[in-house]
N, C-alpha and C positions, 0 to 999 in steps of 0.2 A: 395625454400624459407622455412625456418623453421617456424612453427606456431607462435613461440615467436617473429619472425621478421615481422609478419603480420602488415600492417599499422594500423589496428584497435586496435591491442594489444598495439602498440607504443602510439597511441592516448590515450587509456585508462590509461596507466601507467603515462603519462604526467598529465592527469587530476587528478589522485589519489594523486599526490604529493602536490596538492593545498588544504589548510585547509579551505574549503568553508563552514564555520559554520555561520548560520543566528542566529540573536538574536530576542527575543520577542519584543525588542525595536529596530526598524530599525536604529535608530541613533547610536546604539552600535555595529552594524554589520560592520566588516572591509570590505570595498568594493574591496580592492586590489586583493584578490584571485579570486573574481568573474570577475573582469576586465581581469585578466590574463587567466582565463578559456575561456572567450569569444574570446580572441586573439588566443588561442591554437585551438579552434574550427575552426576559419577562416584558420589557418595555415594547419591543418590536412585535412580539408574538403573544399577546395577552390571552387569546382564546385557547391556545394550546396549553398554557399554564393554568388557566381557570378550569377548563373542561377535562384536562388530563390529570393524572396522578403523578406528582413530581417526587422522585426519590433521590436523595443525595447519595453519591458514591465517592468515597474517599480516594485520593486526597481532594480533588476539586471537580469531579465529574458529576454526571446526573443521568438518571433514567427517567423517561416520561412515558407513562402508559396511557394510550388512547383507546378507550373502550370501543368495541364493535357496535354497529347498529343492531339493536335488540331484535329487529324484525328481519334481519338478514338470515338466510338459510345456513350461512357459514359462520354465524356469530359465535358458535361454540367450537369452531374448528381451531386448529393450532395457530398461534399468532405468528406475526412476522416481526423481525428485529431489523431496524434500519440504523446504521452506525455512521459515526464521523468522530473526529477528535478536535479539541480546542487548541492544543499546544502546537507550537511551530518550532522549527530549528532556528538557531541564531542567525542574525542578519548577514554575517560575513563582512567583507570589505564593502562598506556602503558607497565608496567612491566609484565602484564598478556598476552601480545601478543607474539606469537612465532616469529613473524617478525615485524619490526617497521611499525606502521600503516600508515605512510606517505612515506615509501620508495618504495612502489609498486614493491617489489621483486617478481621474478618468481622462485618459489621453488616447487619441486615435481609436476610439470605440472600445477600449479595454480598461479594466480596473487593474492597477498595478500595485503590488505589495506582497510582502511575505505572508504566505498562507492562502493566497487566492486559489491555488490548485491543491495545496497540501496543508490544511484540509478544511479551512473555514468556508471556502466556497461550497463544498459539499454539505457541511453542517447547516449553513443557511438555506441551501436549496431544499434539504430534507424538511426542515421545520417550516419553511415558507409554504411548501406543498400541503403539509398538514393543516396549517393555519387557513389556507384558502379553502380546503375541504370543509373545515368547521364553519368558516364564514359563510359558506353556501348552505348552511343548515344541514349538512350531511355528516355521517360518521363512516368509517371504513367498514367493509363487509366482514372483516375479521379483526381481532385485536391487533394493535400495532404498538410496539415498544421502540422508542427512540433511545439509543445508547450513545452518549457523548463522553468520550474519555478525555483525560487531562494530562496524560504522560506517555502517549504512544511513541513519541520520538525518542524517548530514552528507555523504551521497552519496560515501562513501569508496571505498577500493580493495579491500576484503576480498572482496566478491562477485566482482569481476573476477578476483582471484587464484584463487578457488575454481573458476571456469570454466576457467582455464588449467590447473589441476591435473587436472580431469576430462578436458579435451581431450588432455593429454599421456598419459593412460591409455586413450585411445580410447573414452571414454564418450560415447555418443550417446543421450540419454534419449528414452524413448517420450513422456513428458510431464514438465513441471516444474510444481509447485504452490507458490505463495508466498502471503503475506498479500494482502488486497485487499478483495473483497466480503465479505458476511456474510449471515446470515438476518435481513434488515432489515425491521422494521415501519415503516409510515408513510413508505416510501421513494419512492412515486410517487403523484401526485395521482389520486384516484379509485379506487385499488386498495386494497381492505380487507385482503387476505391479505398476509402477509409474503412477501418476495421472497428467494430464494436467488440472489443476484447474483454471477455468476462473471466476473471481469475477463478479457477476451480480448485486451486491448491496454491501453496506458497513454498518456495524453496526454504530449506532450513537455514539457520544462521549459526555461524561458528566464529567466535573471536578468539584469537590466540596472541599470546605475548612471547616473542622470541628474545632471548638474551645470549649474547656472546661476552664472555668475561676474560680478563687478563690482568697483568700487573699494572699497565699504564706507566706513565712517567713523563719525562721532559721530551718535548717534540723534537729537540735537536738530536736525540738518540733513538730514533724509531727502530723497532724490531719487526722482522717479517712475521706475517701470520698473526697480527694483533687482532683485537676484537672487531675493529671496523672492517678490516680486510676479510675476516671470516664471515661477518654478517653480509657484506656485499656479495661474497661468493655464494652464500646460502640463498640470498634473494634471487641471484642470477639463475641458480639451479631450479628454483621454483618456477621462474618464468619460462625456462626451457623445457620443463616437464609438467605441462598443465594436465588437469584431470582428463581422462579419455571422454570423448563425446558419446552420448547415447540419447535416444528419444524415449520419453515416458509415454504411456498410453494417452495421456491428455494432449501431449504435443502431436502424437500421431493423429488424433482426432482433429486437432486444429488444422493440420496440413490437409487432411481429407476434405474438410469443409472449405478450405482455401483453394483446392485444386481447380474448380471452374474459373477462378479469377487469376490464375497464374499463367505465365507465357506458355504457349502450346508445347514447346519442347519438354518442359518439366512437368506438365500436367499429368501425364500417365503415371509418373513416378510418385507424385504426391497423392494421387488417388489410391495407390497401393502402398502407402507409406509404411504400413505394418510389415510389408515384405522386404523393404529396403531400409531398415532403420539406421544401419551404420553409415551407408552412403549418404543418406539425407542429413544425418547429424553432422557429418563432415562438411557438407555443403552449407549448412547453417552456420557453422563456425567460421567458414570463409566469407560469409555474407556481411559480417560486421558485428559490433559488440552487442546490439540489441538481440539479434537473432542468435548469436553465439551463446548468450546467457540462458537461452531456452534449451540449449543442447548439452550443457555440461555444468559441473560444479566449478565455480569461479573463485579466484584468489585475488584480493586487492591488498597491496601494502599501503597502509593508511597512516602510520605514524613511525617516525624515526627519531632517536635521541642518542647522543653520545657524550663527548667531552663537554664540560662546562666552559672551557676556554680554548681559543684557537691554537695556543702554544702548548697544550697538554694532550698527550695521547690518552685515550679513554681507558678506564678500568673496566667499563662495560658499555656495550652498545645494545640498544633495545629497538625492536621493530614490532609494530602491531599489524596483524593480518586479519582481514575480514573475509570470510568465506561464505558463499551462498551455496548451500548443499542441494544438489539435484534430487528430484523425487526418485525414490528407489535406492538412495544412498543414505548413509548415517553419519552423524558427527563423529562418532567413535572411530569409524574406519577412516574418515578424512583426517583426523588428528594423527593417527598412526602413519598415514601416507606422508604427511608433512614431516613427521619425525624422521622417517627413513630418508627423505630427500635432503633435509638440512644437515643431517649427520649428528653424531653423538656429542660433538663439542658445542652444539647450540641447544640451550635449554628451551623447552616448549611448555608453556603454561596455558591451560584453558581458562579464559576469562568469562566466556558466555557460550552456551550451546543450546540450540533448539533444533530438533529434527524436523524434516519437511512435514507439512500439514497433510492430513488425509485428503484424498481426491474426492471432490463432490460429484454427484452424478450429472450427466448432461442429457439423459434420456428419459426425463420425467417431467411432470407438470410445472415444477418450480422453475427449472431452467428454461422450459418452453415459454413461460410467462415473461421472463426477462428478455428472451429473444423477440417475442412479439412486441414488447414495449420499445425495444431498441428500434425495430423496424418501423413502428408507428410514428416515432418522433424523429428518427434519423434514417429516412428511407434510403439515403445514399450509402449507408454503412452495411457491411457484411458482419453479422454476429458470429463470433467464434470463441470457443473456450481456449484458455491458455494457462500456463503455470507462471504465477507471479514470481519475479526474482527479488522483490523487496518484501519486507515483513510488515504486517499490520496487526492491529489489536484483534482482528477477527480470528486469529489462530487459537485464542482462548475459547472461542465459542464452539469449536469442534467438540468440546466436552459435552455439550448439551444438544447439538444439532448436527445431523449428517450432511446438511445442505448449506454450506457456507460459501458465499460468492463474493467477488470483489470487482466492483465496477463503479466508476465515477461518470455520470452522464453528461460529460462535457467534451466538445470538440477540442482536440489538442494537436498542434503541429509538432514536428520534431524539435523545433526551437523552444516551444513551451515545455515540452517534456524534459529538455535539458536544463530548464530554469528551476526545476524543482530541487530544493536544497542548494541552489546556486543563486545568481543574481538575475534581475529582470523577470521575476515570476509575475505572471499576469494572466487574466482571463478575459475573453471578449464579453462585452455586456450582453449581446444577443445570445452567445453561447451559454452564459450563465442562466439567462431566463429560459432557454430551452431545457436546461438541467432541471429547473423548477417544474417545467411542464412535463418532463419525463417522470419525475416522482409523482406528480399529480395523476398522470395516466396510470402509473403502477398502482397507486392507491385506489383508483376507480375500477381496477381490474382484479381486486383481490378475492372476488367470489369464486374465481376459477381454481380448481384443484382442491382435493381433500386428502387428508392424511389419516390412515388408521393407526392404531396403537402400536403396531409392529414397526412403524416407520416407513412403510410402503406408501407411495402416493398414487392415487387413482385419477 
């Protein structure tokens, strides 16, 4: 059988053809693609649906409980939650795609389309691994819950509802695994090997609306210091006064583990990252946007609006800011800093705020299991913890679990990582199949590690 004929690839291509875009307003979300996606999951993965317990999660998500092997010594141990999400971001400018974003074409050994990496590829890989386990007449060594959300991209309510359902059933997971890191090549300056980056926390999210107001009027009689000029000056001040860099303990641990793979001149400094956090943070800021995002709170100006006509000076100019808040900082402090920088004549309104997630442990059996599984399937990769600078549904699960990790078991080049939320999103067919193999290896290894009721893992 050709790899492109693999049932998992067929399922992925079917799901990619569905335009499952959620809206900030649930009433504006078209339910039909989500209903069809659920139907296709039942069609492609019948054993998981027949042998598992399927629980609907509003608005369009689901939980699937897969019972443990009754004869397993860890059958009564704390369960594992494996996550993904059904929804995708809009297609953007379709003319920029090399292949149509909803066609799910297989070209040059890759499946192309919106959602291949974020996050239908992971969704299909998870459930395909469970299906293969059940098809082999086996069950996992401990209970497994699959949690598939439907509004992650708009930071909706589905994941929070899933958490409340699990809480009502008394489910206290051993660990939770969601999207996030990957087997990333070219991810860190000076490191030639790919990194198996596992997110142990998430930066916080803060969205702000800035408004500069004035009288406005005819463009033939412009006045100095109007709303547009004041907003431009405020944005320039923000760019010139970025948040100070610093290293969180998780980033210090990442550098310590990376040290053997770094160029010799910087290796001793990375090995002692905890002693030189300021100097290393500055080096990371200078190393490029990916490394810099690990070392500071970031600010992105995402929206701008002003006059409705080119010959009218605006009565108000609005800008949207999206900040990703570093671990150890808060959205409240970040908002106050923005207010001080932009000045009193710019109104600052908080549109959304979530503080950084708690940091999950890297020194216990759960993280060690993820490391071993990465090494088993991707021996070329160096497993390391890191702080995710994007937000995922998993942040809700920190309410019921102290071990929340973020890792997508797919090889991703820098170009592929840039395609997420952009054009030409695609995943290699062989890389996708290795992702299924990674989840199956994880499922086959769940007997390792036990958790007592205090939350400590032995």
